[in-house]
C-alpha positions in Angstrom: -6.5 -4.5 -18.8 -5.0 -8.1 -18.1 -1.4 -7.3 -16.9 1.5 -9.5 -18.1 3.7 -6.9 -15.3 3.3 -7.2 -11.8 3.1 -4.6 -8.8 4.2 -5.9 -5.7 4.2 -3.4 -2.7 7.4 -4.3 0.1 6.7 -4.0 3.8 10.0 -4.3 6.0 9.3 -3.1 9.8 9.2 -3.5 12.9 6.6 -5.6 16.1 6.5 -6.2 18.7 2.9 -7.3 20.2 0.7 -9.0 22.5 -0.4 -12.9 21.2 -3.8 -11.0 21.8 -5.6 -15.2 21.0 -4.0 -15.4 24.9 -5.7 -12.4 26.2 -8.5 -12.9 29.0 -7.3 -16.1 29.9 -5.6 -15.6 33.0 -1.5 -15.4 31.4 -0.3 -13.2 33.2 2.6 -10.7 31.4 3.9 -10.7 34.8 4.3 -14.0 35.2 8.3 -15.5 35.7 8.1 -17.7 32.0 7.3 -14.8 30.1 9.8 -11.6 31.6 11.5 -9.5 29.3 14.2 -9.2 29.0 15.8 -6.2 27.9 13.1 -4.9 25.6 12.8 -8.7 24.0 10.4 -11.4 25.8 11.5 -14.3 26.9 9.2 -16.8 26.2 8.3 -17.1 22.4 4.2 -17.7 22.7 3.8 -14.5 24.4 5.0 -11.9 21.6 6.3 -11.9 18.3 10.0 -11.0 18.7 11.4 -8.1 16.6 12.5 -9.1 13.9 12.3 -8.0 9.7 9.2 -9.2 7.9 8.2 -8.7 4.2 4.8 -8.8 2.8 4.5 -9.2 -1.0 1.4 -7.7 -2.2 -0.2 -8.9 -5.7 -2.9 -7.1 -7.5 -6.8 -8.9 -7.6 -7.3 -6.0 -10.5 -6.8 -2.9 -11.6 -9.1 0.1 -12.7 -10.0 1.7 -15.7 -11.3 4.9 -15.8 -11.1 8.6 -16.9 -8.5 9.7 -15.8 -4.4 9.4 -17.9 -3.1 12.1 -15.9 -3.0 12.8 -11.8 -4.1 16.0 -12.7 -7.7 16.9 -12.8 -8.0 13.2 -10.4 -10.3 14.3 -7.3 -8.6 14.6 -4.3 -11.4 12.8 -2.5 -13.2 9.4 -3.4 -17.1 10.4 -3.8 -16.5 14.2 -4.5 -17.6 13.3 -7.5 -20.7 11.2 -7.1 -20.4 11.1 -11.3 -17.2 9.8 -12.2 -17.3 6.3 -13.1 -15.1 3.5 -13.5 -14.3 -0.4 -13.9 -13.0 -2.5 -11.4 -11.5 -5.5 -13.4 -9.5 -8.3 -12.0 -6.9 -10.4 -13.5 -7.3 -13.8 -14.5 -6.2 -15.4 -11.7 -8.5 -13.3 -8.8 -11.4 -13.3 -11.4 -13.6 -16.2 -10.0 -17.2 -15.6 -9.6 -17.6 -17.0 -6.3 -14.9 -14.7 -5.0 -17.7 -12.2 -5.6 -20.4 -13.6 -4.5 -23.0 -11.8 -2.4 -21.2 -8.3 -3.3 -24.2 -6.6 -5.2 -26.1 -6.9 -1.8 -23.6 -3.6 -1.1 -23.5 -0.1 -1.6 -20.6 0.6 -1.3 -17.1 -0.8 -1.5 -13.7 -0.4 0.0 -10.6 0.0 -2.6 -6.9 -0.5 -0.7 -4.4 0.5 -4.3 -1.2 1.5 -4.4 -0.1 4.8 -5.7 2.2 3.7 -8.3 2.9 6.7 -10.5 4.6 8.1 -7.7 7.6 9.3 -8.1 10.9 10.4 -5.7 11.7 13.5 -4.6 14.8 16.0 -5.8 15.9 14.5 -2.4 15.1 10.6 -3.5 13.3 9.6 -1.1 9.4 9.1 -1.9 8.0 10.3 1.4 8.0 13.6 3.6 7.1 13.6 7.0 4.8 16.4 6.6 3.4 18.1 3.4 1.1 21.0 2.5 -2.1 19.9 2.3 -4.1 21.7 -0.8 -7.2 21.8 1.1 -4.8 24.4 4.1 -4.1 26.3 0.7 -0.6 24.1 -0.1 1.5 26.8 2.6 0.9 25.1 5.6 2.6 21.9 6.7 1.2 19.2 8.4 2.6 15.5 9.6 2.1 13.5 6.8 0.4 10.5 9.0 -2.8 13.8 9.9 -3.1 14.1 6.1 -4.5 12.0 2.8 -0.6 12.9 0.8 0.0 10.5 -1.5 3.2 10.9 -0.4 3.4 8.4 2.5 5.6 5.6 3.8 3.8 2.6 1.8 2.3 4.2 -0.7 -1.1 2.8 -0.1 -4.5 4.6 -0.7 -8.4 3.8 0.3 -10.5 4.1 -1.5 -14.9 4.5 -0.5 -17.1 4.1 -3.9 -20.7 3.1 -4.8 -21.3 -0.3 -6.6 -22.9 0.7 -9.8 -23.0 -3.4 -10.8 -21.0 -6.6 -10.2 -20.8 -8.4 -14.0 -19.5 -11.7 -11.5 -18.7 -14.1 -15.2 -16.4 -10.9 -17.2 -14.8 -10.0 -13.6 -15.2 -6.8 -13.4 -17.2 -4.2 -10.8 -18.8 -0.7 -12.4 -18.3 2.0 -9.3 -19.2 5.2 -9.0 -17.2 8.2 -6.9 -13.8 6.5 -7.6 -10.5 8.9 -7.4 -8.1 6.7 -9.2 -5.7 7.1 -12.1 -6.0 4.3 -14.5 -4.7 1.5 -15.0 -4.4 2.1 -10.6 -2.8 -1.5 -9.4 -5.8 -2.8 -7.0 -4.7 -4.9 -3.9 -7.8 -5.4 -1.7 -11.8 -4.7 -1.7 -13.8 -4.9 1.2 -17.5 -4.1 1.4 -18.6 -1.4 2.8 -20.6 -1.6 6.1 -22.5 1.1 7.6 -22.6 -0.5 11.3 -18.8 0.1 12.0 -17.6 2.4 9.2 -19.9 5.0 9.5 -19.5 8.0 12.1 -21.4 10.8 11.5 -19.8 12.6 14.7 -16.6 12.7 13.7 -13.8 15.1 13.8 -12.3 16.0 10.8 -9.3 17.4 12.2 -7.9 20.9 10.0 -11.1 20.0 8.0 -13.8 20.6 10.0 -12.2 24.2 10.0 -11.9 24.9 5.9 -14.8 26.1 4.7 -15.5 23.3 1.5 -16.5 25.2 -1.4 -17.0 24.5 -4.8 -16.4 26.5 -8.0 -19.5 27.8 -10.4 -19.1 25.5 -14.0 -19.4 27.8 -17.1 -20.3 24.7 -20.0 -21.2 26.5 -23.3 -23.8 23.7 -25.1 -22.2 23.4 -27.8 -18.6 22.5 -25.9 -20.9 20.1 -24.1 -22.0 19.0 -26.5 -18.2 16.9 -27.7 -18.4 14.8 -24.4 -20.1 11.2 -24.8 -23.1 12.2 -22.7 -22.3 9.2 -20.4 -19.4 12.0 -18.3 -21.2 14.4 -18.7 -22.0 14.7 -15.6 -18.9 13.1 -13.8 -16.8 15.5 -16.4 -19.0 19.3 -14.3 -18.4 17.1 -10.6 -14.1 17.0 -11.6 -14.3 21.0 -12.6 -16.5 21.4 -9.9 -12.9 20.1 -7.0 -11.6 23.3 -8.6 -8.9 21.2 -10.1 -5.6 23.4 -10.1 -2.9 22.9 -8.2 -3.1 24.5 -4.9 0.1 26.5 -5.5 -0.1 28.1 -8.9 -3.6 29.7 -9.8 -3.9 31.8 -12.1 -7.0 34.1 -12.6 -5.7 34.7 -16.9 -4.3 31.4 -17.4 -5.6 28.6 -19.7 -5.6 25.0 -18.0 -6.1 21.8 -19.9 -7.0 18.6 -18.5 -7.2 15.2 -19.9 -10.8 14.1 -19.4 -12.0 10.9 -21.3 -9.5 11.0 -24.2 -9.9 14.7 -24.4 -8.6 17.4 -23.4 -10.4 20.1 -21.8 -9.6 23.5 -22.2 -10.4 26.6 -19.5 -9.7 29.0 -16.6 -10.9 30.1 -13.5 -11.6 33.8 -12.1 -13.2 34.1 -8.8 -15.1 31.1 -7.7 -16.5 30.4 -11.7 -14.7 28.3 -14.2 -15.1 28.2 -17.9 -14.5 25.9 -20.3 -12.6 26.8 -22.8 -12.3 24.1 -25.5 -13.1 20.9 -25.8 -10.3 18.9 -28.0 -9.1 14.7 -29.0 -6.4 14.4 -27.6 -4.3 14.5 -29.8 -4.9 17.0 -32.3 -4.2 20.2 -29.3 -2.3 19.7 -27.3 -1.7 21.5 -23.9 1.2 22.6 -22.0 0.9 21.8 -17.6 2.1 20.8 -14.3 1.0 17.9 -12.9 -1.5 18.5 -9.2 -0.4 17.8 -5.6 -3.0 14.8 -6.8 -5.0 13.5 -3.9 -3.6 15.6 -0.4 -6.4 15.9 1.7 
């Protein structure tokens, strides 16, 4: 997982923000020393001027997962709770001191990059509206009201469970990750229940759409071809219906790569049936990439 190439994301935007350090200190925004003239603050200590800024993010780690292509990756973290992955720190940030105390938490926020995004036909990498699979792939909503990967800044956020922390090796075993193998991790933050949990929160259109899982028929002779530690996670992935929301054919044999194997399946109604498990390279399945992670 050590990488010689360096992923980076550049942020280019504008700010016009009150200096919060002066809040409540008797500083009056209407004071003559801080008068705004044509939208520009005349007091440099009051506001950050409207300037262009750039922020380069360097990966602190990469994810090692069983997904080597987008098709089949759960569209949200935590949906496949038995799905395991490993956060592997880069040599520069592989310090036992940096993760001291992390094992005392149960969950972890991963801030990462959609490094496998490709420009659309018009050359742009994002659109103001998207068609979430949760709405059947035909209804458009604003990109900022979804978790679509096609965003102005390709940043992802996932909540994963901490299984173990190997501080000396610079590795964290997690479960519930929804990340492509090799995804750059830009930061990690512990999940704190008192601030991060909102049980009474409204969920937008996701509250109006019933979340349904598929039933999975996995013949024992095929399931035994999958390594035991991957079986439960794979079944949970299949329950989420990996198919593209825009094209679902009841007679079609779909295939996805998971843990170096081709998992072939069909879906009829609410039942998914696995029809073959083959080592990758011996059998190839022609597939279309899914609308990865659009909420």
